[in-house]
PLY file of the C-alpha trace (Angstrom):
ply
format ascii 1.0
element vertex 122
property float x
property float y
property float z
element edge 121
property int vertex1
property int vertex2
end_header
14.45 -55.86 -98.89
14.32 -56.07 -95.43
15.99 -52.51 -94.86
12.33 -50.52 -95.32
11.06 -52.29 -92.55
13.87 -51.39 -90.50
13.88 -48.01 -91.66
10.63 -47.85 -90.47
10.56 -49.80 -86.95
14.08 -47.38 -86.08
12.49 -44.47 -87.28
9.12 -45.56 -84.36
11.88 -46.05 -81.90
13.49 -43.07 -82.13
10.35 -40.84 -81.54
9.42 -43.30 -78.92
12.61 -42.43 -77.28
12.42 -38.95 -77.53
8.67 -38.96 -76.28
9.68 -40.95 -73.06
13.02 -38.61 -72.66
10.28 -36.35 -72.47
7.88 -37.39 -70.67
11.01 -38.75 -67.87
12.05 -34.88 -67.92
8.61 -33.63 -67.44
7.89 -35.74 -64.22
10.60 -35.91 -62.49
11.90 -39.57 -63.50
15.51 -40.43 -64.07
15.55 -42.05 -67.65
12.75 -43.24 -69.72
9.33 -42.86 -69.22
7.86 -45.51 -72.00
9.78 -44.45 -74.55
9.41 -48.29 -76.22
5.61 -48.89 -75.65
5.27 -45.22 -77.38
8.05 -46.68 -80.42
5.54 -50.25 -80.01
2.24 -48.09 -80.61
4.13 -45.89 -83.24
5.00 -48.67 -85.20
1.61 -50.42 -85.32
-0.78 -46.94 -85.66
2.06 -46.09 -88.83
1.60 -50.08 -90.21
-2.50 -49.91 -89.86
-1.78 -46.71 -91.57
-0.33 -48.16 -94.68
-1.78 -50.84 -94.82
-5.33 -48.75 -94.91
-4.43 -46.52 -97.59
-2.54 -49.37 -99.64
0.72 -47.85 -99.50
2.71 -51.14 -97.46
4.98 -52.44 -100.21
6.52 -55.49 -100.47
9.45 -54.73 -99.24
8.20 -53.27 -96.12
6.19 -55.66 -95.14
8.49 -58.84 -95.49
11.33 -56.20 -93.44
8.06 -55.83 -90.76
7.34 -59.20 -90.29
11.41 -60.55 -90.05
11.64 -57.79 -87.87
8.21 -57.79 -85.31
9.29 -61.48 -85.26
12.69 -60.83 -83.65
12.54 -56.81 -81.91
9.30 -57.37 -80.09
10.29 -60.68 -78.13
13.49 -59.08 -77.58
12.56 -55.36 -76.41
9.93 -57.24 -73.95
12.04 -59.08 -72.26
14.60 -56.55 -71.78
12.08 -54.24 -70.35
10.73 -57.10 -68.20
13.85 -57.57 -66.39
14.24 -53.90 -66.06
11.07 -54.05 -64.42
11.68 -56.62 -62.45
14.94 -55.67 -60.95
13.57 -52.73 -59.91
10.72 -54.57 -58.42
12.61 -56.40 -56.11
14.72 -53.56 -55.03
11.22 -51.27 -54.49
9.92 -53.84 -52.54
6.58 -56.00 -51.96
3.91 -53.59 -53.32
5.91 -52.92 -56.46
6.07 -56.49 -56.55
2.21 -57.11 -55.81
0.96 -54.25 -58.45
3.11 -56.32 -61.17
1.75 -59.27 -60.48
-2.14 -57.61 -60.65
-1.33 -55.86 -63.74
-0.12 -59.42 -65.15
-3.04 -60.98 -64.26
-5.15 -58.42 -66.04
-3.99 -58.57 -68.72
-3.98 -62.04 -69.36
-8.08 -61.88 -68.32
-8.10 -58.71 -71.12
-6.57 -60.46 -73.68
-9.56 -63.65 -72.86
-12.17 -60.94 -73.28
-10.23 -59.49 -76.36
-9.77 -62.63 -78.62
-14.01 -63.27 -77.66
-14.47 -60.28 -78.67
-12.65 -60.76 -81.88
-14.07 -64.31 -82.44
-17.41 -62.59 -81.92
-16.57 -59.78 -84.65
-15.42 -61.90 -87.24
-18.40 -64.60 -86.86
-20.82 -61.83 -87.47
0 1
1 2
2 3
3 4
4 5
5 6
6 7
7 8
8 9
9 10
10 11
11 12
12 13
13 14
14 15
15 16
16 17
17 18
18 19
19 20
20 21
21 22
22 23
23 24
24 25
25 26
26 27
27 28
28 29
29 30
30 31
31 32
32 33
33 34
34 35
35 36
36 37
37 38
38 39
39 40
40 41
41 42
42 43
43 44
44 45
45 46
46 47
47 48
48 49
49 50
50 51
51 52
52 53
53 54
54 55
55 56
56 57
57 58
58 59
59 60
60 61
61 62
62 63
63 64
64 65
65 66
66 67
67 68
68 69
69 70
70 71
71 72
72 73
73 74
74 75
75 76
76 77
77 78
78 79
79 80
80 81
81 82
82 83
83 84
84 85
85 86
86 87
87 88
88 89
89 90
90 91
91 92
92 93
93 94
94 95
95 96
96 97
97 98
98 99
99 100
100 101
101 102
102 103
103 104
104 105
105 106
106 107
107 108
108 109
109 110
110 111
111 112
112 113
113 114
114 115
115 116
116 117
117 118
118 119
119 120
120 121
């Protein structure tokens, strides 16, 4: 049943939102500060934890694989729309920072892929 994977995802999402709200209040930002990122991080860590301890059941795995194929692209699309709107309203510095960060990530992905290939070959 996919509901087990959805329950794990929902728990991670709510935990991430709670931490994002706390961080937003701590830094005086009117909004959630990285809640979706924390949710994704919790989800990855929880899935890895369950896999390493052989606690990942078929029900959890099918629900997680179903929602990761939908959730991650949707959340990234929603976050990117918010970031683009904020960048356009904030001026050229925000747009330049976004371009630099995106370019850095492209190169970082290539580096990680090459490192993973070396590790698999060894």
